[in-house]
C-alpha positions in Angstrom: -64.9 -141.0 294.5 -62.4 -141.0 291.6 -60.2 -143.6 289.8 -56.6 -143.0 288.9 -56.0 -143.4 285.1 -52.7 -143.0 283.3 -53.1 -141.6 279.9 -50.4 -142.4 277.4 -49.9 -140.6 274.1 -48.8 -142.7 271.2 -45.4 -142.5 269.9 -44.0 -140.7 266.7 -45.7 -141.5 263.4 -43.2 -139.4 261.3 -46.0 -137.1 260.2 -46.1 -133.3 260.6 -49.6 -132.3 260.4 -52.9 -132.5 262.3 -53.3 -136.3 261.8 -56.6 -136.6 263.6 -58.4 -139.9 262.6 -55.8 -140.9 259.8 -54.7 -144.3 260.8 -51.0 -143.9 260.9 -48.5 -146.6 261.9 -45.8 -145.9 264.5 -42.2 -145.3 263.3 -39.5 -147.5 264.8 -38.6 -144.5 267.0 -42.3 -144.3 268.2 -42.1 -147.9 269.2 -38.9 -147.2 271.1 -40.5 -144.1 272.9 -43.3 -146.2 274.0 -41.4 -149.1 275.4 -39.2 -146.7 277.4 -42.3 -144.8 278.7 -43.8 -148.0 280.3 -40.5 -149.7 281.3 -40.8 -150.5 284.9 -44.4 -149.5 285.4 -47.3 -151.8 286.2 -51.1 -151.5 285.4 -53.8 -154.0 285.9 -55.6 -153.3 282.4 -55.2 -151.3 279.3 -57.9 -149.4 277.3 -56.7 -148.0 273.8 -57.9 -146.1 270.9 -58.5 -148.3 268.0 -56.2 -146.3 265.7 -53.1 -148.4 264.9 -50.6 -145.8 266.3 -52.2 -146.6 269.8 -53.7 -150.1 269.4 -50.7 -151.8 267.9 -48.5 -150.9 270.9 -51.4 -151.6 273.4 -51.8 -155.1 271.9 -48.1 -155.8 272.2 -47.9 -154.5 275.7 -50.9 -156.5 276.7 -49.6 -159.7 275.2 -46.0 -159.2 276.7 -47.4 -158.4 280.2 -50.6 -160.5 280.3 -52.8 -157.5 281.1 -56.4 -157.5 279.8 -56.9 -155.1 276.8 -60.1 -153.3 275.6 -60.1 -151.2 272.3 -62.4 -148.3 272.3 -63.1 -146.2 269.2 -64.4 -143.3 271.4 -60.7 -142.7 272.3 -59.7 -141.8 268.8 -58.2 -138.3 268.1 -60.2 -135.2 267.3 -61.3 -135.1 263.6 -59.7 -132.0 262.2 -62.1 -131.8 259.2 -60.4 -130.3 256.2 -57.2 -129.5 258.1 -56.7 -133.3 258.7 -53.4 -134.4 257.0 -52.5 -130.9 256.0 -49.0 -129.6 257.1 -49.5 -127.1 259.9 -47.0 -124.8 258.1 -49.5 -124.7 255.0 -52.5 -124.1 257.3 -50.6 -121.2 258.8 -49.8 -119.8 255.4 -53.1 -120.2 253.8 -55.4 -119.9 256.9 -53.4 -118.4 259.5 -56.0 -116.2 261.1 -58.4 -119.3 261.4 -55.6 -121.3 262.9 -54.9 -118.7 265.5 -58.5 -118.5 266.4 -58.7 -122.3 266.7 -55.6 -122.3 269.1 -57.1 -119.5 271.2 -60.6 -121.0 271.5 -61.0 -124.5 269.9 -64.7 -124.5 271.1 -65.8 -121.5 269.2 -63.5 -121.6 266.3 -63.1 -125.3 265.1 -61.4 -126.2 261.8 -63.6 -126.2 258.7 -65.8 -129.3 258.5 -64.2 -130.7 261.8 -65.9 -132.7 264.5 -67.9 -130.5 266.8 -66.2 -129.9 270.1 -69.2 -131.0 271.9 -69.1 -134.4 270.2 -65.4 -134.7 270.9 -65.9 -133.9 274.5 -68.9 -136.2 274.9 -67.4 -139.3 273.3 -64.1 -138.8 275.4 -66.0 -138.2 278.6 -68.2 -141.3 278.0 -65.3 -143.5 277.3 -63.4 -142.3 280.5 -66.6 -142.8 282.5 -66.8 -146.3 281.3 -63.1 -147.0 282.1 -63.5 -145.5 285.5 -66.5 -147.6 286.3 -64.9 -150.8 285.0 -61.6 -150.2 286.7 -62.7 -149.5 290.2 -59.4 -149.4 292.2 -57.5 -151.2 289.5 -54.6 -149.3 287.8 -55.5 -148.4 284.3 -53.4 -147.4 281.3 -55.3 -145.5 278.5 -53.3 -145.3 275.3 -54.7 -142.4 273.3 -53.8 -139.1 271.4 -52.5 -135.6 272.2 -55.8 -133.7 271.5 -57.6 -136.4 273.7 -55.2 -135.9 276.5 -55.4 -132.2 276.4 -59.2 -132.1 276.5 -59.3 -134.7 279.3 -56.8 -132.8 281.3 -58.5 -129.5 280.9 -61.9 -131.2 282.1 -60.3 -132.8 285.2 -58.1 -129.7 286.1 -61.1 -127.4 285.5 -59.1 -125.4 282.9 -60.6 -123.4 280.0 -60.5 -125.5 276.7 -58.6 -122.5 275.3 -55.7 -123.8 277.4 -55.4 -127.0 275.4 -52.8 -125.5 273.0 -50.7 -124.7 275.9 -50.7 -128.2 277.5 -47.5 -130.1 276.5 -48.1 -133.6 275.5 -45.0 -134.9 273.9 -45.1 -138.3 272.1 -45.2 -141.2 274.5 -45.8 -139.0 277.5 -47.7 -140.1 280.5 -50.4 -138.1 282.2 -52.1 -139.2 285.4 -55.8 -138.0 285.8 -58.1 -138.7 288.6 -61.4 -139.3 286.9 -64.7 -139.3 288.9 -66.3 -142.8 289.0 -69.9 -142.4 287.7 -72.6 -143.3 290.3 -74.9 -145.9 289.0 -78.5 -146.2 290.4 
């Protein structure tokens, strides 16, 4: 048995780098993108990353629509270690080989001092397990990040995590997943 969960990536922040767990605010364009993405859609509850680029919109949507909201820090973006906040062009120039290896196989070649891929996988999986168990047959919107959506899609679609870099996840894009509802004893 699985629950249907819609994953929504946050809108634009105006930053061009691996932002990871840097707590950026949305730009006005990012707010517009998100409002357009949810227009005419209905959910029964919202769960959001605690980072403000997700949580601020989730709070506003929850208030406007009267849907319950739960914030979950486990839905935060991957921590990119020393690459966090560094423009990708600079990483490519200074550490191009390492960046290429990361894109090809993020599990085996994480950024320097980054969160382990196992930890990222575990915390996101635990968060979605809880969402699915809590939601049952209710429609759920999860507001989260590009890397998180890529990992979750790879897991659900049974794809190699090396495919993550090839999965398009534009700002304010929706991605429906069918997450297995954990069996409780």
